[in-house]
C-alpha positions in Angstrom: -65.7 23.1 -0.6 -67.3 25.0 1.7 -68.3 22.3 4.6 -64.4 21.0 4.3 -63.4 24.9 4.8 -65.7 25.6 7.9 -64.7 22.1 9.4 -60.8 23.4 8.8 -61.9 26.8 10.4 -64.0 25.1 13.7 -61.0 22.6 14.6 -58.8 25.8 14.2 -60.6 27.7 16.8 -61.2 25.1 18.8 -57.3 23.9 18.9 -56.4 27.7 19.8 -59.3 27.8 22.7 -58.5 24.4 23.9 -54.6 25.9 24.1 -55.3 29.0 25.5 -57.3 27.5 28.1 -54.9 25.6 29.0 -51.9 28.1 29.2 -54.6 29.5 32.0 -54.9 26.2 33.8 -51.6 25.7 34.0 -50.4 29.9 35.0 -53.3 29.4 37.5 -51.8 26.1 39.1 -48.6 27.7 39.2 -49.6 30.6 40.8 -51.8 28.6 43.1 -49.6 26.3 44.3 -47.2 29.6 45.1 -49.6 31.1 46.8 -50.6 28.1 48.8 -47.0 27.9 49.5 -46.1 31.1 50.5 -49.4 31.8 52.9 -49.1 28.5 54.7 -46.1 25.9 56.0 -46.0 22.6 56.0 -42.9 20.8 57.0 -41.7 18.0 59.2 -39.9 19.0 62.4 -36.8 16.5 63.7 -36.0 16.2 66.9 -35.5 13.6 70.1 -38.5 14.6 72.0 -42.1 14.2 71.4 -44.9 16.7 70.7 -46.1 16.8 74.2 -45.3 19.7 76.1 -45.5 19.4 80.3 -46.3 22.7 81.9 -44.8 22.0 85.7 -42.2 19.0 85.1 -41.7 17.8 88.2 -43.1 20.3 90.5 -41.1 23.4 88.4 -41.8 26.0 86.1 -39.8 27.5 82.9 -40.9 31.5 83.1 -40.1 33.9 80.2 -40.8 37.6 79.5 -44.7 38.0 78.7 -44.1 39.2 75.2 -41.5 36.6 73.9 -43.3 34.4 71.2 -42.4 31.0 72.3 -45.1 28.8 73.9 -42.9 25.6 74.0 -39.1 25.0 74.3 -37.4 21.5 74.0 -35.3 19.9 76.8 -32.5 20.5 74.4 -32.9 24.0 74.2 -33.7 24.7 77.8 -30.4 23.0 78.8 -28.6 25.2 76.1 -30.1 28.1 77.9 -28.2 27.8 80.7 -25.2 26.4 79.6 -24.5 29.2 77.0 -25.5 27.0 73.6 -27.5 30.2 73.0 -26.8 33.4 73.1 -30.0 35.1 72.1 -33.4 34.2 70.6 -32.9 34.3 66.9 -32.7 30.3 67.2 -35.0 29.7 69.5 -38.2 32.1 68.7 -36.5 34.2 66.0 -36.6 37.1 68.3 -33.9 40.1 68.5 -33.1 40.4 72.3 -29.9 38.9 74.1 -30.8 35.5 75.7 -30.8 36.1 80.0 -30.8 33.1 81.9 -31.7 33.9 85.4 -31.4 31.3 88.3 -32.0 31.2 92.1 -28.6 30.6 93.8 -27.8 27.1 94.1 -26.8 27.2 97.4 -30.0 28.1 98.4 -32.3 25.2 98.9 -34.6 26.0 96.3 -31.8 27.2 93.7 -30.2 23.4 94.8 -33.3 21.9 94.0 -33.7 23.7 90.4 -29.4 22.8 89.8 -30.5 19.2 90.0 -33.8 19.5 87.7 -31.8 20.8 85.1 -28.1 19.2 85.1 -29.2 16.0 87.1 -28.6 15.1 90.9 -24.7 13.8 91.8 -26.2 10.5 92.4 -27.3 10.2 89.3 -24.3 11.1 87.8 -25.2 14.9 87.4 -23.0 17.6 87.2 -23.5 21.4 87.1 -23.1 23.4 83.7 -23.6 26.7 84.6 -23.2 29.2 81.6 -21.3 32.4 81.7 -24.5 34.3 80.9 -26.7 32.9 83.9 -27.6 35.8 86.3 -28.3 34.6 89.7 -30.8 36.0 91.8 -31.8 35.5 95.6 -35.4 34.2 95.9 -37.1 33.1 93.0 -39.3 36.2 93.6 -36.1 38.3 92.7 -35.6 36.4 90.0 -39.3 36.3 88.4 -38.8 40.4 88.7 -36.5 40.0 86.2 -37.9 38.1 84.4 -40.8 40.6 83.9 -38.9 43.5 83.2 -36.6 42.0 80.7 -37.7 40.7 77.5 -35.1 38.1 76.7 -34.8 36.5 80.3 -35.6 33.1 81.3 -35.7 31.5 84.5 -36.7 28.0 86.2 -38.8 27.8 89.6 -40.3 25.8 91.5 -44.6 25.4 90.7 -45.5 27.1 94.1 -43.1 30.0 94.2 -44.4 31.5 90.9 -47.9 31.6 92.5 -46.3 32.9 95.9 -44.5 35.4 94.4 -47.3 36.7 92.1 -50.0 35.3 91.6 -49.6 34.2 88.4 -51.0 30.5 88.1 -48.3 28.1 86.1 -51.1 27.7 83.4 -51.1 27.6 79.6 -54.7 29.3 80.4 -53.4 32.1 83.0 -49.8 32.2 81.8 -49.5 36.1 80.4 -50.3 37.5 84.1 -47.6 40.1 85.9 -45.3 40.0 82.7 -44.2 36.6 82.5 -45.7 33.3 81.2 -44.9 30.1 81.5 -43.3 27.6 78.8 -44.5 23.9 78.0 -41.4 21.5 78.3 -40.6 18.7 75.7 -38.3 16.9 77.1 -40.4 12.9 76.6 -38.3 10.9 74.5 -37.7 7.5 73.1 -34.8 5.4 74.7 -34.4 2.2 72.4 -31.4 -0.4 73.2 -28.5 -0.4 71.1 -28.8 -3.5 68.9 -31.9 -1.3 67.7 -29.6 1.9 66.6 -27.1 -0.1 65.3 -26.1 -0.6 61.6 -26.8 -4.6 61.3 -25.9 -5.7 57.4 -27.8 -3.5 55.4 -30.3 -2.2 57.8 -30.3 0.7 59.7 -33.3 2.2 61.8 -34.9 5.7 60.5 -36.6 8.4 62.3 -40.3 7.0 64.3 -43.2 9.4 62.8 -46.1 9.2 65.6 -47.8 6.3 63.9 -44.3 4.2 63.6 -44.2 5.1 67.8 -48.5 3.9 67.6 -47.6 0.6 66.3 -44.6 -0.4 68.6 -46.4 0.2 71.3 -50.1 -1.2 70.7 -48.5 -4.6 69.5 -49.2 -3.6 65.6 -45.5 -3.7 64.8 -43.7 -6.6 66.2 -40.3 -6.4 64.2 -37.8 -3.8 64.3 -37.5 -4.7 60.2 -40.5 -3.2 59.4 -39.1 0.2 60.4 -36.0 -0.5 58.0 -34.1 -1.7 61.3 -32.2 -4.9 61.7 -34.2 -8.1 61.9 -35.1 -8.0 65.8 -38.4 -8.6 68.0 -40.2 -5.5 69.2 -40.0 -5.4 73.2 -42.1 -3.0 74.1 -41.0 -1.7 78.3 -43.6 0.4 80.6 -41.7 2.6 82.8 -42.6 2.3 86.4 -46.0 3.0 88.0 -46.5 6.0 89.4 -43.6 8.1 89.1 -43.1 11.2 86.7 -41.9 9.1 83.7 -44.9 7.3 83.6 -47.2 9.8 84.2 -45.5 11.9 81.3 -46.4 8.3 79.2 -49.8 8.8 79.8 -50.5 12.1 78.7 -48.6 11.5 75.5 -51.2 8.7 75.1 -48.5 5.5 74.7 -48.8 4.0 78.0 -50.7 0.8 78.9 -50.2 -0.6 75.4 -47.9 -2.9 75.8 -45.0 -4.1 77.4 -44.2 -5.3 81.3 -44.1 -2.7 84.3 -42.3 -2.9 87.3 -42.6 -1.5 90.9 -42.3 2.2 91.5 -39.2 3.6 92.9 -35.8 3.1 92.8 -35.5 -0.7 92.4 -38.3 0.0 89.9 -36.5 2.6 87.7 -33.1 0.9 88.0 -35.2 -2.7 86.6 -36.5 -0.4 84.4 -33.3 1.1 82.4 -31.6 -2.3 83.0 -34.2 -3.9 80.6 -33.6 -0.9 78.1 -29.7 -1.6 78.3 -29.8 -5.4 78.4 -33.0 -6.5 76.0 -32.2 -6.7 72.9 -35.0 -4.7 70.3 -36.1 -2.8 73.7 -38.0 0.2 73.0 -39.9 2.5 76.3 -40.0 6.1 77.5 -37.4 8.4 79.0 -36.6 11.7 79.7 -34.1 14.1 77.2 -30.6 14.2 79.1 -31.1 12.4 81.3 -28.1 11.2 82.9 -29.1 7.8 84.0 -29.7 7.1 80.5 -25.6 6.4 79.9 -25.5 3.9 77.0 -29.0 4.0 75.9 -29.7 6.0 72.9 -32.7 7.6 71.9 -34.5 7.1 69.0 -34.8 10.6 66.5 -38.3 11.0 66.2 -40.0 13.3 63.3 -43.5 14.7 63.1 -45.4 17.4 60.7 -46.0 20.7 61.6 -47.6 23.6 59.8 -49.1 27.1 60.4 -49.3 30.6 59.1 -46.1 31.8 56.6 -47.2 35.1 55.4 -48.0 36.9 58.5 -47.9 41.1 58.9 -45.2 40.3 61.3 -43.0 38.9 58.4 -44.2 41.8 56.2 -43.1 44.8 58.9 -40.1 42.9 60.5 -36.6 42.9 59.2 -34.7 39.7 58.3 -32.3 38.3 60.8 -29.7 35.3 60.3 -29.4 35.9 56.5 -33.2 36.1 56.1 -33.8 32.6 58.1 -35.7 34.5 61.2 -37.6 38.0 60.9 -39.7 39.1 57.9 -38.8 41.4 54.8 -39.1 44.9 55.2 -36.0 46.1 54.9 -35.9 43.6 51.6 -39.3 45.6 50.1 -37.7 49.0 50.7 -34.6 47.8 48.8 -36.5 46.1 45.9 -38.5 49.7 46.3 -35.6 51.6 46.1 -33.7 49.7 43.0 -36.8 50.1 40.7 -37.2 54.3 42.0 -33.8 54.7 40.8 -34.0 52.3 37.8 -37.2 54.2 36.0 -35.7 57.6 36.8 -33.0 56.7 34.7 -33.8 54.5 32.0 -37.4 56.0 31.5 -36.4 59.5 30.4 -33.6 58.5 28.2 -35.6 55.4 26.7 -38.7 57.8 25.9 -36.2 60.9 24.5 -34.6 57.7 22.2 -37.6 56.5 20.7 -38.6 60.2 20.0 -35.3 60.5 18.1 -35.5 57.8 16.5 -39.0 58.5 14.9 -39.7 62.3 14.8 -35.4 63.3 13.9 -33.7 60.1 12.7 -33.4 59.9 8.7 -34.1 56.5 7.2 -30.7 55.0 6.3 -28.3 52.5 7.3 -27.8 54.3 10.6 -30.6 54.1 11.4 -31.1 50.1 10.5 -28.2 49.8 12.8 -29.4 51.5 15.7 -32.5 49.7 15.3 -30.3 46.2 15.1 -28.4 46.9 18.0 -31.9 47.9 20.0 -33.8 44.6 18.8 -30.2 42.5 19.6 -29.7 44.1 23.1 -33.1 43.4 24.2 -32.5 39.2 23.5 -29.5 39.4 25.4 -29.5 37.3 28.8 -29.8 38.8 32.1 -26.8 37.8 33.3 -24.5 39.1 30.7 -25.5 42.1 31.9 -24.7 41.6 35.1 -21.4 40.6 33.8 -21.0 43.5 31.9 -22.1 46.0 35.2 -19.8 44.2 37.1 -16.9 44.6 35.2 -17.8 48.5 34.1 -20.0 49.8 37.2 -18.6 47.8 39.5 -15.0 47.8 39.0 -13.7 49.9 36.5 -16.2 52.8 37.8 -15.1 51.5 41.4 -18.8 52.0 42.4 -19.0 48.5 43.9 -21.5 46.5 44.9 -24.7 48.4 45.4 -28.2 50.1 44.9 -26.6 52.5 42.0 -24.5 49.5 40.3 -27.8 47.6 40.6 -29.6 50.3 38.8 -27.7 51.4 36.1 -26.9 47.7 35.4 -31.1 47.2 35.0 -31.1 50.5 33.2 -29.2 48.9 30.4 -31.5 46.0 30.7 -34.5 47.6 29.9 -33.9 50.4 27.6 -34.2 47.8 24.8 -37.8 47.6 26.1 -38.5 51.2 26.8 -37.1 52.6 23.2 -39.0 49.7 20.8 -42.6 50.2 22.7 -42.4 53.7 22.8 -41.1 53.8 19.2 -44.2 51.9 18.2 -46.2 54.2 20.5 -45.2 57.2 18.7 -45.7 55.5 15.3 -49.1 54.9 15.7 -50.0 58.4 16.4 -51.8 59.8 13.4 -49.6 62.2 10.7 -53.0 64.6 10.6 -52.4 65.5 14.5 -48.6 66.4 13.4 -49.9 68.4 11.0 -52.7 70.4 12.5 -50.3 71.2 15.3 -48.0 72.6 12.7 -50.4 74.1 10.7 -51.2 76.1 13.7 -47.9 77.7 14.3 -46.5 75.6 16.6 -43.0 74.2 16.5 -41.9 70.9 15.8 -40.4 70.8 19.3 -43.4 72.3 20.7 -45.5 69.5 18.4 -43.5 66.3 19.8 -43.8 68.0 23.4 -47.8 68.8 23.5 -49.6 66.2 21.0 -46.9 63.5 19.8 -46.1 62.3 23.1 -49.6 62.7 24.8 -51.3 60.9 22.5 -48.6 58.3 22.5 -48.4 58.6 26.2 -50.4 55.1 27.0 -48.2 52.9 24.7 -45.4 54.6 26.5 -46.5 53.8 30.2 -47.4 49.8 28.6 -43.5 49.9 27.9 -42.6 51.4 31.1 -44.8 48.9 32.9 -43.5 46.1 31.0 -39.9 47.1 31.6 -40.6 47.4 35.7 -41.5 43.7 35.5 -38.8 42.7 34.4 -36.6 45.0 36.4 -38.9 43.5 39.8 -37.7 40.3 39.1 -34.5 40.1 37.9 -32.1 38.1 39.9 -28.8 37.7 37.5 -28.1 40.9 36.8 -28.5 42.0 40.5 -26.3 39.5 42.2 -23.4 40.5 40.2 -23.8 44.1 40.4 -26.0 45.1 43.6 -24.7 42.5 46.2 -26.7 40.3 48.8 -26.6 42.6 52.5 -30.8 41.9 53.8 -30.1 45.2 55.7 -31.8 48.8 54.6 -29.5 50.5 52.0 -28.5 53.7 53.8 -26.7 55.1 50.6 -26.3 54.8 46.2 -23.5 52.6 46.9 -25.0 50.8 49.9 -24.8 46.6 49.2 -28.6 45.8 49.2 -30.8 42.8 48.4 -34.1 42.8 46.4 -36.8 40.1 46.6 -35.9 38.0 43.8 -32.5 38.2 44.7 -33.8 37.0 48.6 -36.0 34.2 46.6 -32.9 32.9 44.8 -30.6 33.3 48.5 -32.9 31.5 50.6 -33.3 28.3 48.5 -29.7 28.4 46.5 -28.5 28.7 50.2 -30.7 26.1 51.9 -31.9 28.8 54.2 -35.7 28.4 54.4 -38.2 27.0 51.9 -40.9 28.5 53.6 -39.2 32.1 53.8 -38.9 31.6 50.3 -42.3 30.8 49.2 -43.6 33.5 51.5 -41.5 36.3 50.2 -42.1 35.2 46.6 -46.4 35.9 47.5 -44.7 39.1 48.4 -43.3 39.8 45.1 -46.2 38.2 43.2 -48.3 40.1 45.0 -46.6 43.3 44.2 -46.2 42.6 40.5 -49.8 41.8 40.0 -50.3 45.5 41.8 -48.2 47.1 39.8 -50.0 45.6 36.9 -53.0 46.8 37.7 -52.4 50.3 38.7 -50.7 50.4 35.3 -54.0 49.2 34.4 -56.1 51.9 35.5 -53.2 54.7 34.6 -53.8 53.7 31.0 -57.3 53.4 30.8 -57.6 56.6 32.5 -54.8 57.9 30.1 -56.9 56.8 27.0 -60.1 58.4 27.9 -58.1 61.8 28.3 -56.7 61.3 25.2 -59.8 60.6 23.1 -61.6 63.6 25.2 -58.6 65.8 24.0 -59.0 64.3 20.0 -62.6 65.1 20.3 -62.2 68.2 21.4 -59.7 69.7 18.8 
């Protein structure tokens, strides 16, 4: 019998230990996943150009101010800079500066060459589409001077003009000299015959990866059906030797893998384009937005990109474009304002209510109803508090969406937690301490303020901190009451966004999953920091309380 009891006890302890370890492991995996995704991003980038960037495409360089974070640009982006598709840098490198495209006067020889480079020559079917934002400069030197002095400026000049103007070497190693730097241009695309891109039966070619391209030009992939496309033999074509396209294709590491070759020169290029247009299943390199590619589609390409997600800049910068670019500095401050305002209202009221329930209220039906109401409120979903806050604070009282409405709603939501924890802490104070204080001549109010509350302070602080953690992580109640403006709140009635609300909106609206995880990481760190600080405070309070009791 005794052995059976021991065996049952061992099994029970083993089960409890297993469940405890399993819980810790699961929580660790969840936090680890959030932290990993928050610190590093890894996503698939989709476009029509390869990752390979050229520093001097066709003997030209793209020059920007040295303060820009951007290192490379696609040909579509470069084209959009000078055709008014972009008016600022927000969608390019996340910057807040207005875009100022600068160009050498097209009436000059240098300017005409740049115009043909950007928009194509008239002989090849190109047409100049200068945007209204473009500022024309008489010379390349003056264009570079504008770029050097203007953070949002960009210009395209001949590579030898850059060196002659101020000694800037247009290379990745020394691009930052003289207040400007050069951008690498990604313009190499993959052209395919229209039969490949057309929907045939149930087959349609999807995006191509780097591995797919290697297979197409090495001969490993022989039929487009292997990539989800139509049942056509792959016909890889090589560009004319000795030209800019062939040189770029060689730098991309895919040249010479398959297909034939053509003579260099205009006839060779014409024959190559004709082959892409007429040969069923053909595939070959091309320059994006080339006017001579009319009627020849380019394939969509995908590649995986990764890098640091959570950076000091993300913490210190204000968000822009609904959080798609920029950081979360204003959102962190809004969260801090919300928590301070909420705790300033909830903590005194909650502790005072607990003191009344423990020290003054008489046992009876009224006290039972008060405690039942407190326990019921503690279990009500937060969205219900949000609906009440919207109807009462936002609508009836007319506070509108803002910090005050959100903080008042959170105050109502966390009050039950503070009241119950403070009540239990006050009940845990020995009755002898109250009696000793009263015997020494202190009034009941003095006893409560100088003996009971200080002795119960570690427990009270624990409840306040738990409530603070719930307030920091609350979302549903704040969407209905505090609003969602990501700018820094400038008053109690100003709409604002907290960290938890920002995470939700970034996910729900599909703005940026990477920034959502980065914000979630900051939120986890904030909650962890609050808990660690609270633990130290409570430990200090406990030691001080024990010392006072020992002295007494």
